[in-house]
DSSP file (Angstrom, degrees, kcal/mol; ACC not computed):
  #  RESIDUE AA STRUCTURE BP1 BP2  ACC     N-H-->O    O-->H-N    N-H-->O    O-->H-N    TCO  KAPPA ALPHA  PHI   PSI    X-CA   Y-CA   Z-CA
    1    1 A M              0   0    0      0, 0.0     2,-0.2     0, 0.0    51,-0.1   0.000 360.0 360.0 360.0 133.6   24.6 -109.1   88.2
    2    2 A K     >  -     0   0    0      1,-0.1     4,-1.5    50,-0.0     5,-0.1  -0.632 360.0-122.3 -96.4 156.0   27.5 -106.8   87.3
    3    3 A A  H  > S+     0   0    0      1,-0.2     4,-2.4    -2,-0.2     5,-0.2   0.854 113.2  56.3 -67.2 -34.3   31.1 -107.3   88.6
    4    4 A A  H  > S+     0   0    0      1,-0.2     4,-1.4     2,-0.2    -1,-0.2   0.908 106.7  49.6 -68.4 -35.5   31.2 -103.9   90.2
    5    5 A D  H  4 S+     0   0    0      1,-0.2     4,-0.4     2,-0.2    -1,-0.2   0.866 111.9  49.1 -64.8 -33.3   28.0 -104.8   92.2
    6    6 A I  H >< S+     0   0    0     -4,-1.5     3,-0.9     1,-0.2    -2,-0.2   0.859 107.2  53.2 -75.2 -35.3   29.7 -108.1   93.3
    7    7 A R  H 3< S+     0   0    0     -4,-2.4    -1,-0.2     1,-0.2    -2,-0.2   0.810 101.1  62.1 -70.7 -27.3   32.9 -106.4   94.4
    8    8 A A  T 3< S+     0   0    0     -4,-1.4    -1,-0.2    -5,-0.2    -2,-0.2   0.716  92.4  86.5 -70.1 -18.0   30.9 -103.9   96.6
    9    9 A K  S <  S-     0   0    0     -3,-0.9    -3,-0.0    -4,-0.4     0, 0.0  -0.472  82.4-113.7 -85.4 156.3   29.7 -106.9   98.7
   10   10 A T     >  -     0   0    0     -2,-0.1     4,-2.3     1,-0.1     5,-0.2  -0.375  31.8-106.9 -75.3 161.4   31.4 -108.5  101.7
   11   11 A P  H  > S+     0   0    0      0, 0.0     4,-2.3     0, 0.0     5,-0.2   0.888 120.6  53.7 -59.2 -37.2   32.7 -112.1  101.5
   12   12 A D  H  > S+     0   0    0      1,-0.2     4,-1.8     2,-0.2     5,-0.1   0.933 109.0  46.7 -60.1 -46.6   29.8 -113.2  103.7
   13   13 A E  H  > S+     0   0    0      1,-0.2     4,-2.7     2,-0.2    -1,-0.2   0.885 111.9  52.9 -66.3 -36.1   27.3 -111.7  101.5
   14   14 A L  H  X S+     0   0    0     -4,-2.3     4,-2.6     1,-0.2    -2,-0.2   0.920 107.9  49.0 -63.9 -42.1   29.0 -113.2   98.5
   15   15 A T  H  X S+     0   0    0     -4,-2.3     4,-1.8     2,-0.2    -1,-0.2   0.853 111.9  50.4 -68.2 -33.1   28.9 -116.7   99.9
   16   16 A T  H  X S+     0   0    0     -4,-1.8     4,-1.9    -5,-0.2    -2,-0.2   0.938 112.1  45.8 -67.4 -47.3   25.2 -116.3  100.8
   17   17 A S  H  X S+     0   0    0     -4,-2.7     4,-2.3     1,-0.2    -2,-0.2   0.850 110.6  55.6 -67.4 -32.6   24.4 -115.1   97.2
   18   18 A L  H  X S+     0   0    0     -4,-2.6     4,-1.9     1,-0.2    -1,-0.2   0.902 107.3  47.9 -69.0 -36.8   26.5 -118.0   95.8
   19   19 A S  H  X S+     0   0    0     -4,-1.8     4,-1.8     2,-0.2    -1,-0.2   0.885 112.3  50.2 -69.6 -37.9   24.5 -120.6   97.8
   20   20 A E  H  X S+     0   0    0     -4,-1.9     4,-2.1     1,-0.2    -2,-0.2   0.916 110.3  49.3 -66.6 -41.1   21.2 -119.0   96.6
   21   21 A L  H  X S+     0   0    0     -4,-2.3     4,-2.5     1,-0.2    -1,-0.2   0.833 109.1  52.4 -63.3 -34.2   22.3 -119.0   93.0
   22   22 A K  H  X S+     0   0    0     -4,-1.9     4,-1.9     2,-0.2    -1,-0.2   0.876 109.6  49.0 -75.0 -33.7   23.4 -122.7   93.3
   23   23 A K  H  X S+     0   0    0     -4,-1.8     4,-2.1     2,-0.2    -2,-0.2   0.902 111.3  50.5 -70.7 -36.0   19.9 -123.6   94.6
   24   24 A E  H  X S+     0   0    0     -4,-2.1     4,-2.7     1,-0.2    -2,-0.2   0.932 109.9  51.0 -57.5 -47.9   18.3 -121.6   91.7
   25   25 A Q  H  X S+     0   0    0     -4,-2.5     4,-1.8     1,-0.2    -2,-0.2   0.854 108.7  50.2 -63.7 -35.9   20.5 -123.5   89.3
   26   26 A F  H  X S+     0   0    0     -4,-1.9     4,-1.9     2,-0.2    -1,-0.2   0.903 112.1  47.7 -62.6 -43.6   19.4 -126.8   90.8
   27   27 A N  H  X S+     0   0    0     -4,-2.1     4,-2.5     1,-0.2    -2,-0.2   0.893 110.6  52.7 -64.7 -41.5   15.7 -125.7   90.4
   28   28 A L  H  X S+     0   0    0     -4,-2.7     4,-2.4     1,-0.2    -1,-0.2   0.877 107.2  51.3 -59.4 -41.9   16.4 -124.6   86.9
   29   29 A R  H  X S+     0   0    0     -4,-1.8     4,-2.6     1,-0.2    -1,-0.2   0.922 110.3  49.4 -66.2 -40.6   17.9 -128.0   85.9
   30   30 A F  H  X S+     0   0    0     -4,-1.9     4,-2.0     1,-0.2     6,-0.2   0.935 111.9  48.0 -64.1 -43.2   14.9 -129.8   87.3
   31   31 A Q  H  X>S+     0   0    0     -4,-2.5     5,-2.6     1,-0.2     6,-0.8   0.909 112.4  49.9 -61.5 -38.7   12.5 -127.5   85.4
   32   32 A Q  H ><5S+     0   0    0     -4,-2.4     3,-0.9     1,-0.2    -1,-0.2   0.921 110.5  49.7 -62.1 -46.6   14.5 -128.1   82.2
   33   33 A A  H 3<5S+     0   0    0     -4,-2.6    -1,-0.2     1,-0.2    -2,-0.2   0.825 114.3  43.3 -66.8 -30.8   14.5 -131.8   82.7
   34   34 A S  H 3<5S-     0   0    0     -4,-2.0    -1,-0.2    -5,-0.2    -2,-0.2   0.466 113.9-115.8 -93.7   1.7   10.7 -132.0   83.2
   35   35 A G  T <<5S+     0   0    0     -3,-0.9    -3,-0.2    -4,-0.6    -4,-0.1   0.703  86.1 112.3  79.9  18.8   10.0 -129.6   80.4
   36   36 A Q      < +     0   0    0     -5,-2.6     2,-0.5    -6,-0.2    -4,-0.2   0.279  38.8 121.5-108.8  10.9    8.5 -126.9   82.5
   37   37 A L        +     0   0    0     -6,-0.8     3,-0.2     1,-0.2    -9,-0.0  -0.656  31.0 173.7 -78.8 118.8   11.4 -124.3   81.9
   38   38 A E  S    S+     0   0    0     -2,-0.5     2,-0.9     1,-0.2    -1,-0.2   0.885  70.2  47.0 -92.2 -49.3   10.1 -121.1   80.4
   39   39 A N    >   +     0   0    0      1,-0.2     3,-1.3     2,-0.1     4,-0.3  -0.773  61.5 174.2 -98.0  87.6   13.1 -118.9   80.4
   40   40 A T  T >> S+     0   0    0     -2,-0.9     3,-0.9     1,-0.3     4,-0.5   0.721  74.4  65.3 -73.8 -22.4   16.0 -121.0   79.0
   41   41 A A  H 3> S+     0   0    0      1,-0.2     4,-1.6     2,-0.2    -1,-0.3   0.661  87.4  70.8 -70.4 -17.5   18.4 -118.0   79.0
   42   42 A R  H <> S+     0   0    0     -3,-1.3     4,-2.5     1,-0.2    -1,-0.2   0.777  89.4  61.9 -74.4 -25.3   18.2 -117.8   82.8
   43   43 A V  H <> S+     0   0    0     -3,-0.9     4,-1.8    -4,-0.3    -1,-0.2   0.925 107.7  42.2 -65.1 -44.6   20.2 -121.1   83.0
   44   44 A Q  H  X S+     0   0    0     -4,-0.5     4,-2.1    -3,-0.3    -2,-0.2   0.827 113.2  53.5 -70.7 -39.5   23.2 -119.4   81.3
   45   45 A Q  H  X S+     0   0    0     -4,-1.6     4,-1.7     2,-0.2    -2,-0.2   0.900 107.9  49.7 -71.9 -37.4   22.8 -116.2   83.3
   46   46 A V  H  X S+     0   0    0     -4,-2.5     4,-2.2     2,-0.2    -2,-0.2   0.929 110.1  52.3 -59.0 -46.4   22.9 -118.1   86.6
   47   47 A R  H  X S+     0   0    0     -4,-1.8     4,-2.3     1,-0.2    -2,-0.2   0.897 109.8  47.5 -55.4 -42.9   26.0 -119.9   85.6
   48   48 A R  H  X S+     0   0    0     -4,-2.1     4,-2.1     1,-0.2    -1,-0.2   0.835 109.1  53.3 -69.9 -34.1   27.8 -116.8   84.7
   49   49 A D  H  X S+     0   0    0     -4,-1.7     4,-2.5     2,-0.2    -1,-0.2   0.885 109.1  50.3 -64.9 -40.6   26.8 -115.1   88.0
   50   50 A I  H  X S+     0   0    0     -4,-2.2     4,-2.5     1,-0.2    -2,-0.2   0.927 110.0  50.1 -65.0 -43.8   28.2 -118.0   89.9
   51   51 A A  H  X S+     0   0    0     -4,-2.3     4,-2.5     2,-0.2    -2,-0.2   0.881 109.9  51.0 -58.6 -41.7   31.4 -117.8   88.0
   52   52 A R  H  X S+     0   0    0     -4,-2.1     4,-2.6     2,-0.2     5,-0.2   0.940 111.2  46.3 -53.9 -52.6   31.7 -114.2   88.6
   53   53 A I  H  X S+     0   0    0     -4,-2.5     4,-2.5     1,-0.2     5,-0.2   0.901 112.6  50.8 -65.3 -38.3   31.2 -114.5   92.4
   54   54 A K  H  X S+     0   0    0     -4,-2.5     4,-2.6    -5,-0.2    -1,-0.2   0.941 110.8  50.0 -62.9 -43.5   33.7 -117.4   92.5
   55   55 A T  H  X S+     0   0    0     -4,-2.5     4,-1.9     2,-0.2    -2,-0.2   0.928 111.8  45.3 -60.6 -46.2   36.2 -115.4   90.6
   56   56 A I  H  X S+     0   0    0     -4,-2.6     4,-2.5     2,-0.2    -1,-0.2   0.879 111.2  54.0 -68.3 -38.5   35.9 -112.3   92.9
   57   57 A L  H  X S+     0   0    0     -4,-2.5     4,-2.2    -5,-0.2    -1,-0.2   0.936 110.1  48.2 -62.9 -43.2   36.0 -114.5   96.0
   58   58 A A  H  X S+     0   0    0     -4,-2.6     4,-1.8    -5,-0.2    -2,-0.2   0.900 110.6  50.1 -61.5 -39.2   39.3 -116.0   94.8
   59   59 A E  H  X S+     0   0    0     -4,-1.9     4,-2.1     1,-0.2    -2,-0.2   0.895 111.3  48.4 -66.2 -41.5   40.8 -112.7   94.0
   60   60 A T  H  X S+     0   0    0     -4,-2.5     4,-1.3     1,-0.2    -1,-0.2   0.859 112.6  49.0 -67.2 -35.0   39.9 -111.3   97.4
   61   61 A S  H  X S+     0   0    0     -4,-2.2     4,-1.3    -5,-0.2    -1,-0.2   0.823 111.2  48.8 -73.5 -27.7   41.3 -114.4   99.1
   62   62 A K  H  < S+     0   0    0     -4,-1.8    -2,-0.2     1,-0.2    -1,-0.2   0.852 108.5  54.2 -76.2 -35.6   44.5 -114.2   97.1
   63   63 A A  H  < S+     0   0    0     -4,-2.1    -2,-0.2     1,-0.2    -1,-0.2   0.827 107.7  51.0 -67.9 -27.9   44.8 -110.4   97.9
   64   64 A R  H  <        0   0    0     -4,-1.3    -1,-0.2     1,-0.2    -2,-0.2   0.853 360.0 360.0 -73.2 -36.7   44.6 -111.2  101.6
   65   65 A A     <        0   0    0     -4,-1.3    -1,-0.2    -5,-0.1    -2,-0.2   0.482 360.0 360.0 -71.2 360.0   47.3 -113.9  101.4
């Protein structure tokens, strides 16, 4: 997910996608612990997407204040 794509979304859409990514991260951790994870790079990709969304949400909330 690119930062430009994230900035185009509304805060409600961002919170929804954030919760979906957190669920995916949880499932990936379970797969990794049980040895069933095939795409190990996806873990890092999800972490970075979560960080991007949190950063942009913080920026928008700061801009409003």
